[in-house]
N, C-alpha and C positions, 0 to 999 in steps of 0.2 A: 615291555613293548606291547602295543595294542595289536590284537589279531586282525589280519586283513579281511575285509568283507569277501565273501565267496558266493558262488552261484550253486544252488542245489537243483539237480535235474530230476524230473519225474515224468512218467508217462501221463499220469492223470493227477491233477490237483483239484481237490474239492474245497471250496471256501464256504464255511458254515457247517457246524456239527449238530444242527437240529435234526428233525425227522427226515427231511429230504437228503441232507448230507450223509447222515448215518446210514440210511437205507441204501444210498448209492455205494458207500464204502463196503457195506455188507454184501451187496450184489456183485462187487468186484473181487470178492475173496479168492476165488479160484481162477482168476483171469490170467495170472502170470504177469500182470502189469505192476509197475512200481507206482504206488499210490500214496499221496499225502493228503491228510485231512487237517484243515486249519480252522481255528475259531478264535474270535477276539477275546473270549472269556475263558475262565477255568471252570471245571466241572466238579461238583454240581453247581448249577447256576439257575437263577430264576428266569422265566420268560413270560411276559405278560400276555395272557391268553384266556380263553373261556374254559380251558381244561377238559373239553369233551374229546374223547378218543373214539372215532367211528370204527365200525367193523372193517372198512376198507383198509385201514392202517394195519390191523392184525392179519388180514388176508394177504397183504403184501409181505409181511414177515414170514408167513407160512410158505408163500411162493418162493421166497429166497432160500429158506431152510426151515423145515418143519420143527427143528429144535428151538428156533427162536420163538415160534408160537407157543411151544411147550413152556419155555422159560417165562413168557408173559402170563400164562395160566397160573404159574406158581408165584408170580409177582404179587405181593400182598397190598401194596399201596394204591389200591384202586377200588372203585365201586362198580358193580355190574349194573348197567342201565337196562331196566326191563320195560319202562314206559316213559312217556312224556305227556305232561298235562299243559294245555293251552288255556289261558284265562283272558276274558275280554268282556267288559261291561257286566261284571258279576257272574258271567257264565263260564263254565269249564268244559273242556273236551279232552279226553284222554286217549292217546294212541299207544297200543302195545307194540314193542319192537319185535320184529320177526328175527332179525339177525343180531349179531353181537354188537354191543356198544358199551362204552365205559366212561367214567370220569376219573381223572387222575391229574394231580398238579403237573405242570410242565417241568418243574424242577425234578420231580421223580421220574416222569416218563422219559424225558430227554436224557437223563443220566442213565436210565436203564438201557436205552439204545446205544449210548456212548460206551457203556460198559461192554455191550456185545461186540462192538467194533474192537475194543482193546483186547478182549478175550479170544475172539475167533478169527481175527484177520492179522495180516502182517503190515497193515497200514501204518505209515509214519504219522504220528499225531503231534501237532504243534498248537498248543493253547496260548492264550494271551498274545496272539499274533494278529495284528491289525493291518490288512492290505490297504495300501494308499493309492496305488496306480496299477493298471493293467495295460501292458504295452504289447501290441500285436507285432510279430515279425514273421519272417518267411517260414520258420520251422516251429511256430507255436506262439505262446504268450509268456511274457516275463512279468513277474509280480514284484513290486517294491513295497516296503512296509514303513509305517510311521515310527514303529518302535523297535525295529531290528535293522542292522546294517546289511545283512545278506539279501540277495535276490533269489527268487525261485523261478525256474523255467519249466514249462510243461508243453507237451504236444496237445493235450486237451485240458481245458479248464471247465469245471462244472461249478457254476455260480449258484450256491444254495445259501446265500448270506442274507436272507430275510427280506422283509418289506422295504427296508431302506438300502437295498442291495447296491453296493458300490460297483460290483461287476455289471449289473444291468444298466446302471446309469452311464458307465464309461463305454461299454461295448455296444450298446444299442441306442444311446442318447435318449433313453426313456425319461419322460417327465410325468409329473403327477396330474391325473385327470380326476377332478373331484367328483365327477359323475360316475366314476367306476372305482370309488374308494370309500371306505367306511372309517369314520373316526369313532373310537370306542374307549370306554373306561371300564375298569374292573377293580374290585376289592374283595378281600377275604373276610368272612364273618363267621363267628362262632355262635352257637346256641340260637340258631334260627328255628323257630318253633314249627311243629307240624311237618317236618321233613321226613321223607321216605328215602333211604339210601339208594333205592333202585329206581327212583323217579326224578327226572329232570323237569323243571317248571319254566314255562315261558309266559310272559305277561305283555299284553298289548294295551296301549293307551290311545284313545282317539286323537289326542293332541300330537302324538309323535309317530303316527302311522306313516310308512309301513315298518318302522323300527320296533324293537321290542326290548324288554329287560329279561334277563335270564337269572335263574337261581339253580345252580347245579350242586348237588351234594358231593361231599368228599369224605374220606376217612376222618376219624377222630372228631366227629361232630362239627366239621367245618363245611362252609359253602363258598363256592365261587359265584359272585354276584356281579353282573355287568350289564352295560347298556351301550348300544351303538346306533349311529345314524349315518346316512350318506353324507359325505363331506360337503357335497354341493348344497344339501339342505341345511347343514350346520351353518355354512357361510351365508346362504341366502336369507335364512331366518334369524341369523345372528344369535344362535343358541350357544349358551355356555353349557357344554355337555356334562361337566362335573356337577354343576348346579341342577341340571335336568335329571341326573341320576337320583339325587336325594329327593327331588320334587316328585319323581315318579313313585318312589317308595312311600312317601308321605301322603300322596293323594289317592293311592289305590287302597281301598278298605282291607282287602285280603292281605296285601303286603304290609300295610301299617301294623296289622295285628301280628303277623309272623315275625316282624322285626322289633317288637316292643321290648323284648329282653335280649335282643341280639347285640353282640359286641363286635365292632369292626377291628380287624387285626391287620395292622399295617396301613399304608396309604392307599388312597384311590389313585390308580395309575392309568395313564392313557396309552393307547397303541393304535396303529393303523392296520387296515385290512385291505390290501390291493385285490379287488374282485376279478374273477375270471369272466368278466362280462364284455370284454372287447378283444378283438383279434390283435395279437402282438407277436413279434418275432421271439421265438424261444431259443434260437441258436444262430450261429454264424460261423465263419471260418475258425476252427479250433476251439469253439466254446459251445456250451449248452447252459440254459438256466433251468433251475428246478425249484419247486416249492413256492414260497411267497415271492422269491426273486423273479419268478415267472408269472406272477399274478394269477394264481389258480384257485382262489378262495370262492367257495360256493356263494352265489349272490343272495340266496334265501337263508340258508342255515348259518352262514358265516364260518363253516368248517373249512379248515385248510390242511389239517394234518393228514387225512387220508389221501388227498390229491398230491400233497407234498411227497409222501413216501412212494406213491405210485410213480411220480415223475422222477424221483431219485433212482428207482429200480430201472425205469425205461432208459434213463440217461446212461446208466452203467452198461445196459445191454447194447446201446448204440455205440458207446465208446469202444467196446470190444470189436464190433463190426468195423469201426474206423481203422483199428490196428490190423485187423485181418486183411482189409483191402488197401491198407496204407494210404488212406484217403481222408484228409482232414479239411477239405474244402467246404465252403458254405453250402454248396449244392448238395453234397453228400450228407453233411450234418443236418440238413433239413429233414432227413428221414426221421429224426427224433421228433420234430414238430408233427409230422404226419402220424407217427405212432401215438403220440400224446393226445392229439385231437381225435383219433379213432377211438380212444378209450373214454374220453370225457368231454369231447367237443359238443356233442348233441346235448348232453346233460347240462353243461354250463349255459348253453343258449336257451334251453327250456327254462332253467331256473332264473335266468335274467329276464325273460319274457314275463314270468310269474311275478317277479319283483316289480317290473314296470307296471303291470296290470294293477297290482295292489296299490301302488303309489298313485296311479291315476284314478282308480275306482276303489277307494277304501271301504265302500259298502260291501265289496266282495267278501270281506272278512265276516260280516254279519251273515252273508249267504252261506258261507262255508259252515259256520256254526249251526245254522238252521238245517242245511242239507245233511249234515253228519248225524242227525237224529235217525236217519235211515242207515241201518247197519251195512247194507250193500254199498251205498255211496261212501260211507266211512272207510270201508276196506279199500276202495279205489283211491281215495285221497291218501290213505296211509301208505300205499305202495309208491306214491309219488313224492313222499316226504324224503 
């Protein structure tokens, strides 16, 4: 006899066990709330990304619990980033990092965070669980699944299910805006010559400005190599981004030399980056969005992990306030939006303006390279990176 479908009840359900979702679960550890963490995959799993881990991500870990930062310090599958070199028209410019930064494959980093959740929290974890629909009702949100007969119900849903977020699409009716979205590709390469494990490399091409190609070192003589462009530009200029990736490497003299003996490991894979360059709703009655589901990616650097983890932590904090006040209305939930924008709103607006300026006036890149011959100006530019 087949078991009857049942409804599982939780105070907080987090969809997506990436950096935003795991940071949220970790931050809810001592809340006394019944929490579930859902992910469509099983871990460890790959996530197509640039594999750069910014200092903000580790700062958030420390703020949640200093033990998590200590665990990351002892985590061996990473490279410490000490500097970044920019390359354009045969010129180079190197900036030294003042704060902490790392490179690490998302398979390793996400599994590290996921392991922390399993080890340190009482979170109920459901992998290979694919949400199909989110149904609002008077006392929360119900979730139905493509591959499971049971339904889940929660007072608060935290949608951290990535760039293609089902939660964001269904709960906010969000649509893709190509002017605030980047189409990217990345591949792993071994034996890229002349790499320094402590230095990430960025390459600009006049043809593809303000976009760039990155070469990020990883452990075991591997590199994450990727290229991205605004989706609007890709569509307008009818660019085949995979073809452009190889063209970029072949036409840049420095890159061509670096990759002469390199070997591609695996496929060149595409992924989308929803930029934090437009004002969007991050919450509503009984729900909040975090990470890529909230479109928080830096318009200049393409970094999303630091903002994702910050948003996960802030969502957890606001969820606790909701239960303390027994208030799950859209008005009260908007306090999360305010907290998030207070932390990164100005930063995202500034980065978006810089992106627009460079797009309209590509000669600004020449000016930056020229101006940074002056050490004082270089220090000012470095602080804004």
